C-alpha positions in Angstrom: -85.4 -50.0 52.6 -85.2 -46.3 52.6 -81.6 -47.1 52.0 -82.0 -48.2 49.0 -84.0 -46.0 47.8 -82.6 -42.9 48.6 -79.2 -44.9 46.5 -82.0 -46.2 43.4 -83.1 -42.3 43.7 -79.0 -41.0 43.6 -77.8 -43.1 40.8 -81.5 -42.1 38.7 -79.9 -38.6 39.1 -77.1 -39.3 38.1 -77.3 -41.4 35.5 -79.6 -38.3 34.2 -77.1 -35.6 34.9 -74.7 -37.8 33.2 -77.0 -37.5 30.4 -77.7 -34.4 30.0 -74.3 -33.5 30.2 -73.1 -36.3 27.4 -76.2 -34.9 25.1 -74.7 -31.3 25.5 -70.9 -32.4 24.9 -72.4 -34.2 21.6 -73.9 -31.1 20.4 -70.9 -29.0 22.0 -68.5 -31.7 19.9 -70.6 -31.9 16.4 -69.2 -28.8 15.5 -65.5 -29.1 17.5 -64.6 -31.0 14.0 -66.1 -31.1 10.5 -64.7 -33.6 7.7 -65.6 -32.1 4.5 -66.5 -34.7 2.1 -65.5 -33.5 -1.7 -67.8 -34.9 -5.2 -64.5 -33.9 -7.5 -61.2 -34.3 -7.5 -58.7 -31.2 -6.4 -58.5 -28.2 -7.6 -62.0 -27.7 -8.4 -64.8 -25.5 -7.9 -66.5 -28.4 -4.6 -63.0 -28.4 -3.4 -62.4 -24.6 -3.3 -65.3 -24.0 -1.4 -65.0 -27.0 1.0 -61.3 -26.0 1.6 -62.4 -22.4 1.8 -65.3 -22.4 4.5 -63.2 -24.9 6.2 -60.6 -22.6 6.5 -62.3 -19.9 7.6 -64.2 -21.7 10.4 -61.1 -22.9 11.8 -58.7 -19.5 11.5 -61.8 -17.8 12.6 -62.0 -20.8 15.7 -65.4 -21.4 15.1 -63.9 -24.7 14.8 -60.8 -26.4 15.8 -59.9 -28.6 13.0 -61.5 -29.6 9.3 -60.7 -32.4 7.5 -61.2 -33.0 3.5 -61.9 -35.9 1.4 -61.8 -36.1 -2.8 -64.4 -38.9 -3.4 -64.7 -38.4 -6.8 -66.7 -40.2 -9.9 -70.3 -41.1 -11.1 -70.5 -37.0 -11.7 -71.0 -36.6 -7.9 -72.8 -39.6 -7.3 -70.3 -42.0 -5.3 -70.2 -39.3 -2.5 -73.6 -39.4 -2.2 -74.0 -43.2 -2.1 -71.2 -42.9 0.1 -72.8 -40.5 2.8 -76.0 -42.2 2.0 -74.6 -45.9 3.0 -71.9 -44.7 5.9 -74.6 -42.2 7.1 -75.1 -43.4 10.8 -71.1 -43.1 10.8 -70.7 -39.5 8.8 -72.9 -37.3 11.6 -69.5 -34.9 11.4 -69.1 -34.8 7.2 -71.1 -32.1 6.1 -70.8 -32.7 1.4 -70.2 -30.1 -0.1 -72.3 -29.4 -4.2 -74.1 -27.3 -6.3 -76.4 -26.9 -9.2 -75.6 -30.2 -10.5 -76.5 -31.7 -8.0 -80.0 -31.0 -9.0 -78.9 -31.7 -13.0 -77.6 -35.2 -12.7 -80.6 -36.1 -10.1 -82.9 -35.3 -13.4 -80.9 -36.8 -16.5 -80.7 -40.2 -14.1 -76.9 -39.6 -13.7 -77.0 -40.8 -10.1 -80.4 -42.2 -8.7 -80.2 -39.8 -5.8 -81.7 -36.3 -5.0 -80.7 -33.8 -2.2 -84.3 -34.7 -1.0 -82.3 -38.6 -0.4 -79.6 -36.4 2.5 -79.7 -33.5 5.2 -79.6 -29.6 3.0 -78.3 -27.8 5.7 -77.2 -24.0 3.8 -76.5 -22.7 0.7 -73.3 -20.6 1.6 -72.3 -19.1 -2.0 -72.5 -18.5 -5.5 -70.4 -18.6 -8.8 -71.5 -16.7 -11.6 -71.2 -18.6 -14.9 -68.0 -16.9 -16.8 -67.0 -16.9 -20.2 -63.5 -17.0 -21.5 -61.4 -16.6 -24.4 -56.7 -16.6 -25.3 -55.6 -14.4 -25.0 -54.7 -15.2 -28.8 -58.3 -15.0 -29.7 -60.2 -12.7 -32.6 -62.7 -12.1 -29.7 -62.6 -9.4 -27.8 -66.0 -9.3 -27.0 -68.9 -11.6 -26.3 -70.9 -9.9 -28.9 -68.7 -10.2 -31.2 -69.3 -14.6 -30.6 -72.7 -13.7 -30.8 -72.5 -13.0 -34.1 -70.6 -15.6 -35.5 -73.1 -17.9 -33.7 -76.2 -16.3 -35.3 -74.8 -16.4 -38.5 -73.3 -20.2 -38.2 -74.1 -21.3 -35.8 -71.6 -24.6 -36.1 -68.2 -21.9 -36.7 -68.4 -21.5 -33.2 -67.4 -24.3 -30.4 -67.4 -24.1 -26.4 -65.5 -26.3 -23.9 -67.0 -27.2 -21.1 -65.7 -28.9 -18.2 -68.7 -31.9 -17.6 -70.4 -34.1 -19.9 -73.1 -33.0 -22.7 -76.6 -31.5 -21.0 -74.2 -30.5 -17.8 -73.9 -27.6 -16.4 -71.4 -25.4 -18.2 -73.6 -26.9 -21.4 -76.3 -25.5 -20.1 -75.4 -21.9 -19.2 -74.1 -21.8 -22.6 -77.0 -22.6 -24.0 -79.6 -20.2 -21.7 -77.2 -17.3 -23.1 -77.3 -18.0 -26.9 -81.1 -18.4 -26.5 -81.2 -14.8 -24.4 -79.3 -13.4 -27.7 -81.8 -14.4 -30.6 -79.6 -17.8 -31.4 -81.0 -21.6 -31.8 -79.4 -23.0 -28.4 -80.1 -26.7 -30.0 -77.7 -26.5 -32.7 -75.0 -25.1 -30.0 -71.5 -26.6 -30.9 -70.1 -28.2 -27.4 -67.5 -29.5 -26.7 -67.3 -32.2 -23.8 -64.2 -32.2 -21.5 -63.6 -34.4 -18.3 -62.3 -31.7 -16.1 -62.1 -28.2 -15.9 -58.1 -28.2 -17.1 -58.9 -30.0 -20.5 -61.4 -28.1 -21.3 -58.8 -25.2 -21.0 -56.8 -26.6 -22.6 -58.9 -27.1 -25.7 -59.4 -23.5 -26.0 -55.5 -23.0 -25.9 -54.9 -25.9 -28.6 -58.0 -24.7 -31.0 -60.1 -27.7 -31.0 -63.2 -25.3 -29.6 -63.5 -21.4 -29.5 -64.7 -20.8 -26.2 -65.1 -22.1 -22.7 -68.1 -21.8 -20.5 -67.1 -22.3 -16.8 -67.4 -21.3 -13.1 -66.3 -17.5 -12.8 -63.7 -18.3 -9.5 -61.7 -20.6 -11.7 -61.9 -17.9 -14.6 -60.7 -15.8 -12.4 -57.6 -18.0 -11.5 -56.8 -18.2 -15.5 -57.3 -14.2 -16.2 -54.7 -13.4 -13.7 -52.6 -16.1 -14.8 -52.4 -13.4 -18.1 -53.8 -16.9 -19.9 -57.2 -15.7 -20.3 -60.2 -12.9 -20.9 -62.9 -13.3 -19.5 -66.0 -11.7 -22.4 -69.0 -11.6 -20.3 -70.9 -13.1 -17.2 -74.2 -14.6 -15.8 -73.9 -12.2 -13.0 -77.3 -9.6 -12.5 -74.6 -6.9 -12.1 -70.5 -7.0 -12.5 -68.4 -7.8 -9.8 -65.9 -6.1 -7.6 -63.2 -8.6 -8.3 -63.1 -8.2 -12.3 -65.7 -4.8 -12.4 -64.4 -4.5 -16.6 -66.0 -7.7 -16.8 -69.5 -7.6 -18.3 -72.9 -9.3 -17.7 -75.0 -10.8 -20.4 -77.5 -8.5 -19.3 -75.4 -5.4 -19.5 -75.1 -6.5 -22.8 -78.8 -7.0 -24.1 -79.3 -10.4 -23.6 -81.9 -11.2 -20.8 -80.0 -13.9 -18.5 -78.5 -14.6 -15.3 -78.1 -17.9 -14.0 -75.6 -18.5 -10.0 -74.7 -21.6 -9.5 -75.0 -22.4 -5.7 -72.6 -23.8 -3.8 -73.6 -25.5 -0.4 -73.7 -28.0 1.9 -75.3 -31.5 2.9 -75.3 -33.7 5.9 -76.1 -37.6 6.0 -79.6 -38.5 5.9 -79.2 -39.5 9.8 -78.8 -36.8 11.0 -81.1 -34.4 13.6 -82.9 -31.4 12.9 -81.1 -29.9 15.9 -77.6 -31.4 14.4 -78.6 -29.5 10.6 -79.0 -27.0 12.7 -76.6 -26.4 14.0 -74.5 -26.7 11.1 -76.7 -24.1 9.4 -75.7 -22.2 12.6 -72.3 -22.2 12.8 -72.1 -21.8 8.8 -74.1 -18.2 9.3 -71.7 -17.1 12.2 -69.1 -17.4 9.3 -70.1 -14.6 7.5 -69.5 -12.4 10.4 -65.6 -13.1 10.5 -62.7 -11.0 8.9 -61.5 -14.2 7.7 -64.6 -15.4 5.9 -64.0 -12.0 4.1 -60.3 -13.0 2.5 -61.7 -16.2 1.6 -64.6 -14.8 -0.2 -63.3 -12.4 -1.7 -60.2 -13.9 -2.8 -62.9 -16.6 -4.4 -65.5 -13.6 -6.2 -67.5 -15.6 -4.5 -71.5 -13.9 -4.2 -72.5 -14.9 -0.9 -76.4 -16.4 -1.1 -76.7 -18.2 2.4 -79.8 -20.4 2.3 -80.1 -22.6 5.7 -82.6 -25.5 6.2 -85.7 -25.1 4.7 -85.4 -21.9 2.7 -82.3 -24.0 0.9 -84.9 -26.4 0.4 -87.3 -24.6 -1.2 -84.8 -23.1 -3.6 -84.0 -26.4 -4.1 -87.1 -27.5 -5.5 -88.1 -24.3 -7.7 -84.5 -25.5 -9.4 -85.9 -28.5 -10.2 -88.7 -27.0 -11.9 -86.6 -24.4 -13.8 -84.0 -26.4 -14.7 -85.9 -28.7 -15.8 -88.0 -27.2 -18.6 -84.5 -25.8 -20.3 -83.3 -29.1 -20.2 -87.0 -30.5 -22.0 -86.7 -27.9 -24.5 -83.0 -28.3 -25.6 -84.1 -32.2 -26.0 -81.9 -33.6 -22.8 -85.5 -34.6 -20.6 -89.0 -35.9 -22.0 
């Protein structure tokens, strides 16, 4: 009888030890490989952020492998729905997103919001930029403002997304700060940044409203001039480009980019992902990626990220109501 008791006790101890080892192994394995889900096509801001972070994490040895999946559609809604539907099988997945998740949720482009996911952390920020072809008559943003204030319909702004989206709202914010009637802004919507760029090169629009990192690529290729950015101060990556505030227009904007997990992700798993992203900032590999893209670091983990998102809903919602996009 004592023998049977000892056998049962030994089995229980072995099972407990195995469970403990398994739990520790699962915690460690969570960051051995990260699958990055990108809600848009290759080459855009979401894609470059996911791939840049994956590059820094793997080259620095913080994780062993990174994989990437582009799942575009529905303004990002397809990827969000996919992550929710496959939540239990997606604990190794991080979806990249940015300010548009707030805008699209407010405007009901898709029914979900950030509250339906597990916010992990905001990682980088990208200023807005106003860009013209090198052949443009505009040499400064002040000249654009002058023409707009004299005749709003004489200035057309291209953006790689629909009316009421981020490119549109950033432009509206800038011209409002410059004393113009932002509701009269002539916004030409394109289905991607590349086609919007083609639009200003062909003369269909005068100015491109886009992200600073994307504008840098175009400027370095000699195709455009960047007239102004929406940062609080100049970027070291393009020190000759003024900010709106420098020009006398009290407006600034930073498009955060960050990561979300499946809604069934535990707090412990979410904390682990936030921790590995935090460690990334101290690596030389991250500095290379960050500087190459002209990104600003805006690390906001977990609870700070949620509070930030809630504040963005209020600020962006107020602007959208003022412009007539929300009631």
